[in-house]
C-alpha positions as CSV (number, residue, x, y, z in Angstrom):
1,M,57.1,19.8,113.3
2,I,58.6,23.3,114.8
3,G,60.1,23.5,118.2
4,V,59.5,26.2,120.1
5,M,61.3,27.2,122.9
6,M,58.9,30.1,125.0
7,P,57.1,30.0,128.0
8,P,53.3,31.8,127.5
9,F,55.2,34.5,130.1
10,D,52.1,37.0,130.0
11,Y,49.9,38.5,127.8
12,Y,52.1,39.7,124.5
13,W,53.8,36.1,124.4
14,S,50.7,34.3,124.4
15,E,49.4,36.3,122.1
16,V,52.9,35.4,119.8
17,L,52.4,32.0,120.7
18,Y,48.7,31.9,119.5
19,G,49.9,33.5,116.4
20,I,52.7,30.8,115.4
21,H,50.0,27.4,116.4
22,D,47.3,28.8,114.3
23,V,50.0,29.2,111.2
24,L,51.3,26.1,112.1
25,T,48.5,24.2,112.6
26,A,46.7,25.6,109.4
27,A,50.1,24.1,107.4
28,D,49.5,20.8,108.9
29,N,52.6,21.2,111.2
30,V,52.7,20.5,115.4
31,P,54.3,22.7,117.2
32,I,56.6,21.5,120.1
33,T,57.2,23.7,123.2
34,L,59.5,23.4,125.3
35,W,61.1,26.0,128.1
36,T,64.1,25.9,131.1
37,V,62.5,27.3,133.6
38,H,59.0,28.2,134.7
39,S,58.7,32.1,134.6
40,G,56.2,34.5,134.5
41,L,54.5,36.9,137.1
42,F,54.1,33.3,139.7
43,P,56.6,31.2,139.1
44,R,56.6,29.9,142.4
45,R,53.0,28.7,142.4
46,R,54.1,26.4,139.6
47,N,55.9,22.6,139.9
48,S,58.2,21.7,137.1
49,S,60.9,19.2,136.4
50,T,63.3,21.2,134.6
51,G,65.7,23.5,136.5
52,K,68.4,26.1,135.4
53,G,71.3,24.9,133.5
54,D,69.6,22.5,131.4
55,E,69.2,24.5,128.1
56,L,71.4,22.1,126.5
57,A,69.4,18.9,127.5
58,Q,65.9,20.3,126.2
59,I,67.7,21.5,122.9
60,H,68.3,18.0,122.7
61,R,64.6,16.8,123.2
62,M,64.1,19.1,119.9
63,V,66.2,17.5,117.7
64,D,65.9,14.5,119.1
65,R,62.2,14.8,117.3
66,R,63.6,15.9,114.2
67,V,61.6,19.4,114.3
68,D,62.2,21.1,111.3
69,G,63.3,24.1,112.8
70,V,63.1,26.3,115.5
71,I,61.4,29.2,117.4
72,L,63.0,31.1,120.0
73,W,62.0,34.0,122.0
74,P,64.6,36.5,124.0
75,S,65.4,35.1,126.7
76,F,66.3,31.2,125.1
77,A,68.1,33.4,122.8
78,Q,70.2,34.7,125.0
79,L,70.5,31.5,126.8
80,F,71.0,29.1,123.9
81,V,73.9,31.5,122.3
82,E,76.5,29.2,122.8
83,H,74.5,25.9,121.5
84,I,73.1,27.6,118.4
85,H,75.8,25.1,116.6
86,E,73.5,22.1,117.9
87,F,70.9,23.7,115.6
88,S,73.1,24.6,112.9
89,S,75.3,21.8,112.8
90,R,72.2,19.9,111.6
91,N,71.2,22.7,109.1
92,L,68.1,23.6,111.0
93,P,66.5,27.5,110.6
94,V,66.3,29.5,113.6
95,V,63.9,32.3,114.4
96,T,64.4,34.3,117.1
97,I,61.4,36.8,118.0
98,D,62.4,40.3,119.7
99,H,65.8,39.7,120.5
100,Q,68.8,39.3,117.6
101,L,71.3,37.1,117.5
102,P,74.3,38.1,116.3
103,A,75.1,37.8,112.4
104,E,77.3,34.3,112.1
105,F,74.8,32.7,113.8
106,N,72.7,33.1,110.7
107,S,69.5,33.0,111.9
108,D,66.1,35.3,111.0
109,Y,64.9,38.3,113.5
110,I,61.0,38.8,113.6
111,G,60.0,41.4,115.7
112,S,58.7,44.6,116.6
113,D,59.6,48.3,115.1
114,E,61.2,49.4,118.5
115,A,63.3,52.0,117.7
116,S,59.9,53.6,115.9
117,G,58.0,53.7,119.4
118,G,60.6,54.1,121.2
119,R,60.8,58.0,118.9
120,M,56.9,58.0,119.4
121,V,57.1,57.9,123.3
122,A,59.7,61.0,123.0
123,E,58.1,62.8,121.1
124,H,54.6,62.7,122.7
125,L,56.7,63.3,126.0
126,Y,57.9,66.5,124.6
127,A,54.8,67.4,123.0
128,L,52.7,67.3,126.4
129,G,55.8,70.0,127.6
130,H,57.5,67.2,130.0
131,R,61.2,67.9,130.0
132,R,62.8,66.5,133.0
133,I,62.2,62.8,132.0
134,A,63.3,59.7,132.8
135,H,63.5,56.3,131.1
136,L,63.2,52.7,133.9
137,A,65.3,50.5,130.8
138,G,64.9,47.0,130.7
139,P,67.9,44.8,130.8
140,S,71.0,45.8,128.1
141,V,71.4,42.1,127.6
142,A,68.0,42.4,125.3
143,T,68.0,43.9,122.1
144,W,64.5,44.7,122.1
145,A,65.7,47.1,125.5
146,L,68.4,48.8,123.9
147,A,66.4,49.5,120.7
148,R,63.8,51.2,122.6
149,R,66.3,52.8,124.8
150,E,68.3,54.4,122.1
151,A,65.8,55.7,119.4
152,F,64.4,57.2,122.7
153,A,67.3,58.9,124.1
154,D,68.2,59.9,120.6
155,A,64.9,61.9,120.1
156,L,65.4,63.6,122.9
157,S,69.1,64.2,122.4
158,G,69.7,68.4,121.4
159,L,66.0,69.2,122.2
160,P,65.9,72.4,124.5
161,G,65.8,72.4,128.3
162,V,65.5,68.5,128.1
163,T,67.4,66.0,131.0
164,L,66.9,62.5,130.5
165,D,68.3,59.9,133.1
166,I,68.3,56.3,132.2
167,R,68.3,53.2,135.3
168,E,67.9,50.2,134.3
169,A,66.9,47.3,136.0
170,T,68.7,44.4,136.3
171,A,68.0,41.1,134.6
172,G,66.0,38.8,135.7
173,E,65.0,41.1,138.8
174,T,61.7,39.6,140.3
175,D,60.6,43.1,141.3
176,L,61.0,44.0,137.7
177,G,62.7,47.5,138.6
178,I,61.1,48.8,141.7
179,I,64.6,49.8,143.0
180,P,65.3,52.2,140.1
181,A,61.9,53.2,140.3
182,R,62.1,54.2,143.8
183,E,65.6,55.7,143.0
184,L,64.2,58.0,140.5
185,L,60.8,59.8,142.4
186,T,62.8,60.5,144.8
187,L,65.3,62.9,143.7
188,P,65.5,66.5,144.5
189,E,64.4,66.9,141.3
190,R,62.1,64.4,140.4
191,P,61.3,63.6,136.7
192,T,58.1,64.9,135.6
193,A,57.5,62.0,133.1
194,I,58.7,58.1,133.2
195,F,58.9,55.8,129.7
196,A,58.7,52.4,131.2
197,A,60.8,49.7,128.9
198,S,57.7,47.6,129.5
199,D,53.9,47.5,130.6
200,L,55.0,45.0,133.5
201,Y,57.8,47.9,134.5
202,A,54.8,50.9,133.9
203,K,52.8,48.9,136.9
204,T,56.4,49.0,139.2
205,V,56.6,52.7,138.5
206,Y,52.5,53.0,139.4
207,R,53.6,51.1,142.3
208,A,56.4,53.5,143.5
209,A,54.5,56.3,142.7
210,R,51.6,55.4,145.2
211,E,54.0,54.4,148.0
212,L,55.4,58.1,148.1
213,N,52.0,59.3,147.9
214,L,52.0,60.8,143.7
215,R,49.1,60.6,141.6
216,V,48.8,59.5,138.2
217,P,49.0,61.8,136.0
218,Q,48.8,65.1,138.4
219,D,51.9,64.4,139.5
220,L,53.8,62.0,137.1
221,T,53.4,60.7,133.5
222,V,54.0,57.1,133.0
223,V,53.8,55.5,129.0
224,G,54.5,52.0,128.8
225,F,55.3,49.8,125.7
226,S,54.1,46.5,124.7
227,D,49.9,47.4,125.3
228,D,49.5,44.3,127.2
229,D,45.8,43.5,128.2
230,F,46.2,44.7,132.0
231,A,47.2,48.5,130.5
232,C,43.7,49.6,129.8
233,E,42.3,48.1,133.3
234,M,45.1,49.9,134.9
235,S,44.5,53.3,137.5
236,P,44.8,55.3,134.9
237,P,44.4,53.2,132.2
238,L,48.1,53.3,130.6
239,T,49.0,55.1,127.4
240,S,51.8,52.3,126.2
241,V,52.7,51.4,122.9
242,R,51.2,48.6,120.9
243,Q,53.2,45.7,119.7
244,P,51.3,43.5,117.0
245,A,52.1,40.2,118.9
246,Y,50.0,38.1,117.2
247,E,50.8,39.3,113.8
248,I,54.5,38.8,114.9
249,G,53.8,35.1,116.3
250,Q,52.3,34.3,113.0
251,R,55.3,36.0,110.9
252,A,57.8,34.4,112.7
253,A,55.9,30.7,111.8
254,E,55.5,31.5,108.5
255,V,59.2,32.7,107.8
256,V,60.2,29.2,109.7
257,L,58.2,26.6,107.5
258,G,59.4,29.2,104.7
259,R,62.8,27.9,105.5
260,S,62.9,24.5,106.2
261,S,60.7,24.1,103.1
262,G,63.1,25.7,100.6
263,R,60.5,28.2,99.9
264,I,63.2,31.1,101.8
265,R,66.1,30.9,101.1
266,D,68.4,33.8,102.2
267,R,69.1,33.8,105.4
268,G,69.7,36.4,108.2
269,R,66.1,37.8,107.6
270,H,65.2,41.3,109.9
271,E,61.8,42.1,109.8
272,E,60.0,44.6,112.2
273,L,56.5,45.0,112.5
274,P,54.8,48.3,112.9
275,V,53.7,49.6,116.4
276,Q,51.2,51.9,117.5
277,L,51.2,54.6,120.0
278,I,47.7,54.3,122.3
279,V,47.2,57.4,124.3
280,R,45.0,57.2,127.8
281,E,44.5,58.5,130.5
282,S,48.2,58.3,132.5
283,S,50.1,61.1,130.3
284,D,49.1,64.6,130.9
285,A,51.0,67.7,130.9
286,P,53.6,68.4,133.9
287,P,52.4,69.9,136.8
288,P,54.4,73.7,137.2
289,L,55.9,72.2,140.8
290,A,56.3,68.6,140.1
291,G,59.8,67.6,141.5
292,R,59.5,70.4,144.3
293,K,57.9,69.1,146.7
């Protein structure tokens, strides 16, 4: 049995869970899925007997079932840092997805090539002619958000005429960055392009743009990250960096199985799977007078 501490938060994480499930069941292993708090797009519509602050209780439920390893998603990796010894003291393998634990935890990491994705977006926007560019960043406590942000900023650093404005969404914010999105779009010299740290943040940028009667992409180019199932159905369809969610789940399951069986002995693995920029109608060249309305 393998403990899987991640909820089906959205399309991306559902695909990750499919990948984990398929590899584990093919190897005649059973995933035990637990989480502490309901999250996702409509958490208030669900009833839950679990509440905040019971991470340790959930870990004990997991280890009491004598699991052979654990796969954690970012929020749980962050929440459980102070409790990781509950796994390590029992010599249980820990694999995290999309969030890296500090080296002293000796855990394995599987994720996307976040830096490559950030660079792809920067190059795409610059090639289209954008010079006033903003980034609606994910919370800095998450390593996926930092990697995307830093690579994006580094790729634009020093390029002629580029100004970059980075605004961070608050961790745990239910409106997914609507306040910084509005701030960016009401600047006297507003950006002509916004790179949103995720497709959910990109939906927030669309919402803020509609409130201000700005058109995408005529007045504002928007690029997301993840290529969730709704990205191609947005109006206009969203340019996004596609993450290989199912394959990430598969690889995480392969690593935890290899570690628990002794086939994989070296700990602290760091594996990044390639990403792809999917260009759709939300990105275009900047209008000559954008930002002067």
